[in-house]
C-alpha positions in Angstrom: -2.1 -10.0 77.9 -4.0 -8.1 75.7 -7.0 -9.2 73.4 -9.1 -7.5 70.7 -12.9 -7.4 70.4 -14.2 -7.4 67.7 -15.4 -9.5 64.7 -12.6 -9.8 61.8 -15.6 -9.8 58.8 -16.4 -6.3 59.3 -19.3 -4.7 60.9 -21.2 -7.0 63.1 -24.7 -8.0 61.2 -26.3 -8.9 64.5 -26.6 -5.8 66.0 -28.7 -5.9 69.3 -30.4 -2.8 69.2 -32.1 -3.1 65.4 -35.1 -4.8 65.2 -35.3 -9.0 64.9 -34.3 -9.7 61.4 -33.2 -6.4 60.1 -29.6 -5.8 58.7 -27.5 -2.9 59.0 -26.2 -0.8 55.8 -22.6 -1.9 56.5 -23.3 -5.7 56.8 -21.9 -7.9 54.1 -21.2 -11.7 53.8 -17.9 -12.8 54.7 -16.6 -15.1 51.7 -17.8 -15.1 48.2 -18.4 -13.0 45.3 -21.9 -11.3 44.1 -23.4 -12.5 40.9 -22.3 -9.0 39.1 -18.8 -9.3 40.3 -18.2 -12.3 38.4 -19.9 -11.4 35.3 -17.7 -8.3 35.4 -14.5 -10.7 35.8 -15.7 -12.9 33.2 -16.4 -10.0 30.8 -12.9 -8.3 31.5 -11.1 -12.1 30.8 -12.8 -12.8 27.9 -11.7 -9.0 26.3 -8.6 -9.5 27.2 -8.3 -13.2 25.9 -9.8 -12.0 22.3 -7.1 -9.6 22.4 -4.7 -12.3 23.1 -6.1 -14.6 20.5 -6.0 -12.1 17.7 -2.2 -11.4 18.4 -1.3 -14.5 18.4 -3.3 -15.1 14.9 -1.9 -12.1 13.6 1.8 -12.9 14.2 1.3 -16.8 12.8 0.1 -15.1 9.8 2.8 -12.7 9.4 5.1 -16.0 10.3 3.8 -17.9 7.1 4.0 -14.8 4.9 8.0 -15.0 6.1 8.3 -18.3 5.6 6.5 -18.1 2.1 8.7 -15.2 1.0 11.8 -16.9 2.3 11.3 -20.0 0.5 10.5 -17.7 -2.9 13.7 -16.2 -2.3 15.6 -20.0 -2.3 14.2 -21.2 -5.2 14.9 -17.9 -6.9 18.5 -17.9 -6.0 18.7 -21.5 -7.0 16.9 -21.1 -10.3 19.6 -17.9 -11.0 22.3 -20.2 -10.2 21.4 -22.5 -13.1 21.6 -20.2 -15.7 24.7 -20.1 -17.6 24.8 -24.0 -16.4 21.5 -25.6 -17.1 19.7 -23.0 -18.8 22.0 -21.6 -21.7 22.7 -17.9 -21.6 20.8 -16.7 -24.8 17.6 -15.0 -25.6 15.1 -17.2 -24.3 12.1 -17.5 -22.1 11.4 -20.8 -19.9 9.1 -21.6 -17.0 8.3 -24.3 -15.0 6.7 -25.5 -11.6 8.4 -26.5 -8.1 7.2 -29.9 -6.5 5.9 -27.6 -3.4 3.6 -25.6 -5.8 6.1 -22.5 -6.5 6.2 -21.4 -10.0 9.2 -19.9 -11.8 9.9 -17.7 -15.0 13.1 -17.3 -16.4 13.7 -14.3 -19.3 17.3 -13.8 -20.8 17.9 -10.8 -23.0 20.9 -9.9 -24.7 21.5 -6.2 -23.9 22.3 -4.1 -26.9 25.2 -2.4 -27.6 25.8 1.1 -28.6 26.5 1.8 -32.1 28.6 4.5 -31.0 30.4 2.9 -28.5 33.5 2.4 -30.6 35.2 0.2 -33.1 36.8 -2.3 -30.5 35.5 -5.9 -30.5 33.5 -6.8 -27.0 35.3 -8.9 -24.7 31.9 -10.5 -23.4 28.1 -10.2 -24.4 26.3 -8.6 -21.6 22.7 -10.6 -20.9 20.1 -9.3 -18.3 18.6 -12.1 -16.4 15.1 -12.0 -14.6 14.3 -14.6 -12.5 10.5 -14.6 -11.0 9.3 -17.1 -8.5 5.4 -17.0 -7.6 4.0 -18.7 -4.7 1.3 -20.7 -4.1 -1.1 -17.8 -2.9 -0.1 -15.9 -5.7 2.9 -13.4 -4.3 5.8 -13.0 -6.6 9.5 -12.3 -5.8 11.6 -11.3 -8.6 15.6 -11.1 -9.3 17.6 -9.4 -11.7 21.2 -9.6 -12.7 23.4 -9.1 -15.5 25.3 -12.2 -16.7 28.0 -11.8 -19.0 28.5 -14.6 -22.1 31.6 -15.4 -24.2 31.6 -13.8 -27.6 30.6 -15.5 -30.6 
């Protein structure tokens, strides 16, 4: 049977040819890390952790902004649907605030027709409708459309 002779930890620290108490240059403790290795490892780990936390914070900020924009769009579409039903279709400006802190403004302006357009009576009166919703942070979102009103 073959057997291996030697140390599993590397070069022997107890070389019989050297002076008593002297250690060879290749001798190293078997097991454990030096203080310098631990400090370098913690430094690398902390740099990576700071980068991950910054990425997470940026993602959360973007998520909050996207949610605020989606809420503003929902409020603007809702208010635009009210024009002609709840809000009369006539030259006017109205404003208000929702319970969640979003403010809204509605501007309805009659579109002037060309005098040279012809002598036919119009079938409907066009109105320019602009709805602006401002979130609690101050960012505004605006929807514009053209609505047709009845001839008077």
